[in-house]
C-alpha positions in Angstrom: -11.9 24.2 57.1 -14.1 21.5 55.6 -12.8 18.3 54.0 -15.6 16.8 52.0 -14.3 13.5 50.7 -16.5 11.9 48.1 -16.6 8.3 49.6 -15.7 9.1 53.2 -18.8 8.7 55.3 -17.2 10.1 58.4 -16.2 13.4 56.7 -19.7 13.7 55.1 -21.3 13.1 58.5 -19.0 15.7 60.1 -20.0 18.3 57.5 -23.7 17.5 58.0 -23.4 17.9 61.7 -21.8 21.3 61.3 -24.5 22.3 58.8 -27.2 21.2 61.3 -25.6 23.1 64.1 -25.4 26.3 62.1 -29.0 25.9 61.0 -30.3 25.4 64.6 -28.2 28.2 66.1 -29.4 30.6 63.4 -33.1 29.8 63.1 -35.3 32.3 64.9 -37.2 31.1 68.1 -40.6 31.1 66.4 -39.5 29.2 63.3 -36.9 26.7 64.2 -37.6 24.6 61.1 -37.1 27.5 58.6 -34.4 30.0 57.8 -35.5 33.4 56.5 -33.0 35.6 54.7 -31.4 37.1 57.8 -31.3 33.7 59.6 -29.8 32.2 56.4 -27.1 34.8 56.3 -26.3 34.2 60.0 -26.1 30.4 59.5 -23.9 30.9 56.4 -21.6 33.2 58.4 -21.4 30.6 61.2 -20.7 27.8 58.8 -18.3 29.3 56.3 -16.9 32.3 58.1 -18.2 34.9 55.6 -21.6 36.5 54.8 -23.3 35.2 51.7 -24.0 38.0 49.3 -27.5 39.3 48.8 -27.3 38.5 45.1 -26.2 34.9 45.6 -29.0 34.4 48.2 -31.6 36.0 46.0 -30.5 33.7 43.1 -30.8 30.6 45.4 -34.2 31.6 46.6 -35.2 32.1 43.0 -33.9 28.6 42.0 -36.1 27.2 44.8 -39.1 29.2 43.5 -39.3 31.1 46.8 -39.8 34.8 47.5 -36.6 36.3 49.0 -38.5 38.8 51.1 -41.2 36.6 52.6 -40.3 32.9 52.3 -37.8 30.8 54.2 -35.8 27.6 53.4 -36.1 24.3 55.1 -33.1 22.4 56.7 -33.0 20.1 53.7 -32.7 23.1 51.2 -30.0 24.7 53.4 -28.1 21.5 53.6 -28.2 21.0 49.8 -26.8 24.5 49.2 -24.1 24.1 51.9 -22.9 20.6 50.7 -22.7 22.0 47.1 -20.5 24.9 48.3 -18.4 22.7 50.5 -17.6 20.5 47.5 -16.5 23.6 45.5 -14.4 24.8 48.4 -12.5 21.5 48.4 -11.5 22.0 44.8 -10.2 25.5 45.5 -8.3 24.2 48.6 -6.8 21.4 46.5 -5.6 24.0 44.0 -4.0 26.1 46.7 -2.2 23.1 48.2 -0.9 22.1 44.7 0.4 25.6 44.1 2.1 25.7 47.5 3.7 22.3 46.9 5.2 23.6 43.6 6.4 26.9 45.1 9.6 25.3 46.6 11.1 28.5 47.9 7.8 30.0 49.2 8.0 33.2 47.2 4.2 33.3 46.5 4.8 32.8 42.7 6.2 30.1 40.5 9.2 30.4 38.2 10.2 28.2 35.3 12.7 26.5 37.6 10.0 25.6 40.1 8.0 24.0 37.3 11.0 22.1 35.9 11.8 20.7 39.4 8.2 19.7 39.9 8.0 17.9 36.5 11.3 16.1 37.2 9.5 14.6 40.2 6.0 14.1 38.9 6.5 13.7 35.2 10.2 13.0 34.3 9.3 11.9 30.8 7.9 15.4 29.8 10.3 17.4 27.7 11.8 20.7 28.8 10.2 22.4 25.7 6.8 21.1 26.8 7.3 22.4 30.3 8.4 25.8 29.0 5.3 26.0 26.8 3.1 25.1 29.8 4.8 27.9 31.8 4.4 30.4 29.0 0.7 29.5 28.8 0.2 30.1 32.6 2.3 33.3 32.7 -0.5 35.5 31.5 1.4 38.8 31.9 4.8 37.6 30.6 6.7 38.7 33.7 8.5 35.3 34.2 6.3 34.5 37.2 3.1 32.6 37.6 1.1 34.1 40.5 -1.5 32.0 42.3 -4.2 33.7 40.3 -2.5 32.8 37.0 -2.1 29.2 38.2 -5.7 29.0 39.3 -7.0 30.4 36.0 -4.8 27.9 34.1 -5.9 24.9 36.2 -9.6 25.9 35.9 -9.3 26.3 32.2 -7.6 22.9 31.8 -9.8 21.1 34.2 -13.2 22.8 33.3 -14.6 19.8 31.5 -13.5 17.3 34.1 -14.6 19.5 36.9 -18.0 19.8 35.3 -18.3 16.0 35.1 -17.2 15.7 38.7 -19.7 18.3 39.9 -22.5 16.6 38.0 -21.5 13.3 39.6 -21.6 14.8 43.1 -24.9 16.6 42.4 -26.5 13.4 41.2 -25.0 11.3 44.0 -26.3 13.6 46.7 -29.5 14.9 45.0 -28.2 18.4 44.5 -29.8 20.5 41.7 -27.5 23.4 41.0 
């Protein structure tokens, strides 16, 4: 899996090398400087381990002002899309790691006790009532458990404004335009 660290030149270069490798392996023999839709899907599969959806690819071609059926993308355009998605993957991976670190007993869900233990470590000054309110807010179906999906939704809701700022910063820093 990728680790795209904002100010780590080595990790950025490693990502760029993987992107270049997937581009070269997937480009057709005639057009080694362009990826057409099928080539793009192969490069994406090689790079991320899953096939990009037709809809997402069509939207990307449209953003570039290109015809999905006849035009191709250059290496630079592919690299921008890949770097943008890698930065989003890192946020999801960070959320997953955070959830796992709070799930002390490895049950696959969080209980109020898990949250209280975590806050004793990370924020001992936060009151038990506040922790219980946080838990109730995350427990969307009131079953006394916070699943990963509940946790992810809560963290994305809380962090949306900050994430938007961070993505803008990354987009501006690396010349991305999504």
